[in-house]
N, C-alpha and C positions, 0 to 999 in steps of 0.2 A: 555731064550736061549742066550748064549754069542755070540758076534759078530763073533768070530773065528769059531763057529759051523755053522754059516750061510754062510761061505765063499764058493765060487766056484772057482776052479782052471782052468785057460785057458792058452793054448799056443797061443802066439800072431799070429803065422802063421795060426791058425785056425779061429781067430775072426777078422782078419784085412786083407786088401789088401795092397800090397807094390808096389810102383812105377808103379801104374796101368795106370794113365792118362798122356799121352804125347801129345805134340802139333805137328801138321804138319807144317814144315817150308816152305811149298809151297806157303802159303798166307802171303804176307808181311804186317803184321798189327803192330799197335803200342802196345807195351807191357810194363808192369811194371816188371822189372827183379830184382830178389833177389839173390845175391851171398852169399855163406856160411859165409864169413867173416863179412857180414853186418847184421847178426842175432846172438845175444848173449842172452841166457836165456829169450827168448820170447820178446826181445827188438830189433826192427828193427832200426839199426843205420842210414841206408840210402838205397834208392831204385832207380834204374835207369829207367827213362822213355826213351825208345829207340825203333826204328824200329826193328822188328824181324830179318831182314836181317843184321842189324848192331850189333846185340847181339852176344855174344860168342856162339860157337857151343854147349856148355854145357847148354844153355838156352833151356830146353826141357820139363820140368815137370810141369803139371798143378796142381793147388790146388783148393780146394773147402772149404766150411764151415767145420771147425773142422779138417782139414788135419793137421797132426803132421809132423813137419820137424825135421830130425835128421841128422847132418853132419856125413859123414862116416870117415872123417879124424880127428885124435886126439880128441876123445870124451871128454877128460878132459878140452878142451877149451870151452865146453858148447855152441856150435853153434847149438842151437835147439829152437823150439818154436811151438805154435799151432796157426793156422790161423783162426781167427774168422771173418767171413764175409769178405773175401778178395775180391779185385777187380776181375771181371770176366776175365780181361786180365793179371792177375798176373801169371808169369812164374818163376820157380825157377831152380837153377842149379842142374845138375845131381850129384853134390857133396852132395846133400841132399838125404836121403831116405825119401820118402813120405809114410805116414801111415794113412790109413782110416779104421775106424770101418765098418765092413760089415753090410748091412741093417738088416740081420736076427738077429744081436746081439744088435740092438738098444734098446731093452727092458732089456738087461742084462749088457751092458757096457756103461758108460758115457765117451765120448772122453776126456774131460778135466781131469777126474780122471785117465784115462789111461796115459795121458801126465804127470801127477804128479808122477805116478808109475815109468815110464821109465826114469825120470830125477832125481830120488833120487841119492844122492851122491854115495852110495855103488854100484848102478847099473852103474853109469857113470864110476866109478873106475874099475869095472869088465870089462866093454866094452873097456876101455883104455888099460887094461892088454892084452886083445885079440889083440887089434890094435898093441901094441908094439911087440907082438910075430909074427905078420904077415910078409910075405916076400915081401910086396909091398914097393915102394920107400919111402912112408910116412907111419907113424903108422895109419893103417886104419882098419875099420871093413866092413863087407858086410851086405846087407839086411838080409842074412841068419842068421847072428849072432843075429839080432833083432827078427827075426821070431821064433827062437828057445828059446826065453825067456818064462818062465812060471810065472804067477802071480795069487795070490788069490784075488778075488773080493767079497766084501760084497754085500748086496742087492742094487739094483739101487737107492733106496731111500737114503740109507746111503752114497753111492757114491756121489749123488747129494748134500747132506748136506756138505760133505767135499769139494766138488768142489766149492760150493757157498762161503764157508769160504775163501778158497784160492783165488777165483776169486775176492772177496771183497778186500783182501790184495793187489792183483795185480792191482785192479782199483785205490786204493790209491797211489800205486807206480806210476801208469800211470798218475794220476792227478798231482802228484809232478813233474813228468817229463814235463807235459804240461805247468805247471806254470813256470818251469825253461825255457822252450822254449820261452815263452812270455817275461820273464824277460830278457833273452839274446837278444831277438829282440828289446826290449825297450832300453837296454844298447847300442846296435849298432846304433839305431836311434838317441839317445842322443849324442853319439860320433860323428856321421856325422853332426849333427846340431851344436855342440859346437866346434869340432876340425877340421872339413873340411870346413863348411860354416862360422865358427867363430861367430855364432849367439847365444852364451851363454848369460845368463842374465847380463846386465851391472848393475851399481849401482842403477839405477832406475827400474830394473827388465825388461828392454826392450832388444830386440836382439841387441848385441853389434855392429856387422858390419853393419847390415841393418839400424841401428839408427845413423850411421855416426861415429862409433868408429874408431879411428886412426889405420891404418895398416902400417907396415914397412917391407921393403924387407929383406929377410933372404937368405944369399948366400948358406948356406948348403942345404936348402930345395928347393932353386930356386923358392921361392914364398913369398908372403906377409904373415906376421903373426901379431897378435895384438901387439900394442905398450906395452912394459913392459914384454912381454913374452921372454923366451930364447929357444934355441935349444941346447941339449946336447947329447953326445954319450951315448948309453945305459949303458955303464960301469960306467959313472959318475953320471947318473941320477938315477940308480937303483942298487940294490945289486945283483950281478951276480955270480953264482957258478956252475962250471962244476961237473959232477957226479964222483963218486969214482970208480977206476978200480977193482971191485970185482973179485976174482978168480972164474971163472965159474965152476971149478971142485969141489968147495965147495957149489955150489947151491943145495938146497933141496926143495922138495915140503912140507916137514914137517914144521909146524909152529914153528918159533923161535922168539926171541926178535928183530931180524933184518930183517924186510920185505924189499925186494928190488924192486924198481920201474925201470922196463926196458922200452925201447921204445915202445914195444907192449902193455904195461900197461897204457900208457898215455891217450889214447882216452877213454878207458873203465873205468878208475879210479879203477883198480883192481890190486891185487898182484898175480903174478904167480910163484914167487920164494922167498926163504928165505936163510939165511946163518948164520953161527956161527962166521964168520970172524969179527975181531975187527975193528971198523971204527970210525973216528973222527965225533963228533956231528955237524961239519959244513956242513956235507952232509945230515943232517936230514931235512926233509921237514916240512913246516907249511901249515895250511889251507890258501887258496888264493894265494899260490905260482903259478907262471906261468911256466909250463914245456914245453920244446921244444925238440923233438927228432932230432938228428943231422945226421942220416943215413936213406937212403931209402925215405919213405914218412915222411916229417918233421911234425910229429904230434904236435899239440899245444893244451894245455888244462890247466885248473886250477886244482890244487890238493886239496884234501879234509881233510886229516888227519895230525897229528903231530907225527907219530910214524914210518914213512917209510923213507928209505934212497935211494938217487938217484944213479943209476948206470952210468957208463961211456957212452960217446957218447950221453948224454943228458945234457941239461943245465937248471938251475933254475934261474928265475928272480923274485926278491922280491921287493916290494915297500919299500922305506926308510921311517922310522917313522916320520922324520921331513921334508919329501919331499912333493911336490905338485902334483906328478904324481901317478894316480891310476893304479892298475894292468890292469884294463879293458882298460884304455887309452893306456897304453904301448903295450898291445896286438895288438890293432887295428892300432897303429902307425907303428909297425914293421911287422905285418903279411903279408901285400901285397908284401914286399920285399922278405920275406922268401918263400912265395908261388911262386913268379916269379922265384926264384932260383930253386925251386923244378921242375917247368915246363920245365926249360931249360935243366935239366938233364934227363928227362924222355925219354925213347926210345933209349938212347945211353949207359948209364952206371948207376951204383948205385949212387944216389945223396949223397953228403956229405956237411954238413955245417961246415965251418972251423972257428977258432978263428978270422981270418982276416975278414970273412964274417960278424960275429957278431959285430966286432968293427967298421963296416961301417954303423951300424944301429943307427938312431937318434930318439929322442922323443922331443916333445915340452913341455916346462915347463910353466904352467900358473902362473900368478903373485900372485895368492892366492890359498888356499886349498879348496875353496867352491866346485869346480867341482869335485875334488878328493873325498870329503866326500859324495857327492851325488852318484857317481858311486860306491864307496865302500859299501854304504848301499845296493845297488842292488846286488853286488857280495856276500855280507854277507847272503842275503836271498837265493841266488842260492846255496851256500855251505851248508846252514842249511837244505834246501830241499834234497840235495844230501845225507847228513848224515842220514836224516830220511829214505830215500830210502834204504840206506845200512843197517840201523837197522831193518827195516821191512823185508828186504830180509833175514837177518840172523835169525830173529825170525821165519820166514816162513820155512826156511830150517831145523831149529831145531825141529819145530813142526811136519813137514811132516812125518818123520819115526815113530813118536809116534802114529799118527793117522792111518798110514798104517798097523802097526802091532797090532792095537787094544788096545794099552796101555792106550790111552785116547780116548774119543769120543766127538762128537760135540753135544752141547745142541740143542735139537729139535727146541727150540724157537729162536735160534740165527738168 
C-alpha cells in the first residue's frame, strides 16, 4: 500500500488547542520571557530573565513540552519554533499563537511532524498572503487562519521516522551553533587577555604586561599601551565602506543575482530582499566582513558569504591584508563605543550612527601579526560552521516537501 493511501486528513482546529494556557499576573514571579523577534526558525536568539511585573503586558502565554509557536505578524519572517522541554517559568508574547496537540490525538499526530508541516515554505507564503490582505496595522494572521488549515498525516510510525531525520539535522545545526557560541566566548576571552590586560605572549611565551613588558602612555585612548604598538583611526587601520543607496521600489523577494543585506539582516545573517539594479562591486561583501547597522539598534555581526551587497545606512569594515588588526579585535575595540551611543539614544529618538561618530573610533595596532593570525583562525572556524548551518538548512528545506508529499521516503534503518 502506498504512503498516500495511508494518509489521514485533519483540520488543525480539530486536533490542536490554540492559545489555551495563560499566566495569571497576580503572582510576581521570575520568568523567562520570549518575544517574537527573538525566535527565528526554531532558533532562540535571546531570552529575557525578568520579574513578571516588569515584563511587557503581552507576556501572557505559557508553553509546555512540544508547544509550537507561530508569530501572527508577517509570517514570511519565520518567527516560529517548537519548544522541547522548556523551562516551567517560560512565558511567551501574545504575538505568538501557541499550538498544542490534543491528548486524544497523541497516537495519531507527532508534534514535531506537525511543526514541519506548518513551516513548509508554501504554507508560510500562503499565510503571508492572508496577512497582507488583512485590515490590521501590520500584515497579520489570526489563530483562526491556522486552525482552518488541513493536512494529510501518514501513520504515526512514518511521521516519527521523518521527525527523527529532521531532528537529527536540527541537532547538527544546534551543535554547530553551540560550537560557535564557545568559539566566540573564547575569542572574547583572548581579546580581554591580550588587548585589555595586555598579557599577550611575549617573545618568551610569557604574559607581556605581567612579566614586566614596557608600557607607554597613549593620549588618544587615555591609557597605557605596550611599547611599539600604535593607535589609529578605524578608517586608517581598516578598509571601511558604506552601503549602496539601493532603490527600494526595485526590491523583490524573487531571487536575483543581487542579494541585498539590510540592517534587519545583519544579526540573522539572512537575505530578505533582492534587486535587479546595477551596483558597483565595491559594495560586494566578503566572508568575515564586520557589518554595523547605523539606524535604530546598531546591529553588529560578521558576514558569511561573498555574493551579497550592502544596503545604505550600514557600514562594512574589512581587515587589511597587510595589516596587523583582526576583525575580531576591531569589533571588540569599537563595540563598547557604539553600544554606548545606542544606549544614549534609547527612549528619546531613533538612534543614528554618523560618519563623524565612526571617524571618532580607534583601534590598537599590535607590533606584529601573531595575535591577528590567532584570532583570524577562530573567526575562520566560526564562519565555516555558519556556512555548514546554511547548507544544512537549505538541504533540509528542499527535502521537506518531497517527504511530505510522499515523493521520497525515509529508510527504515536510518
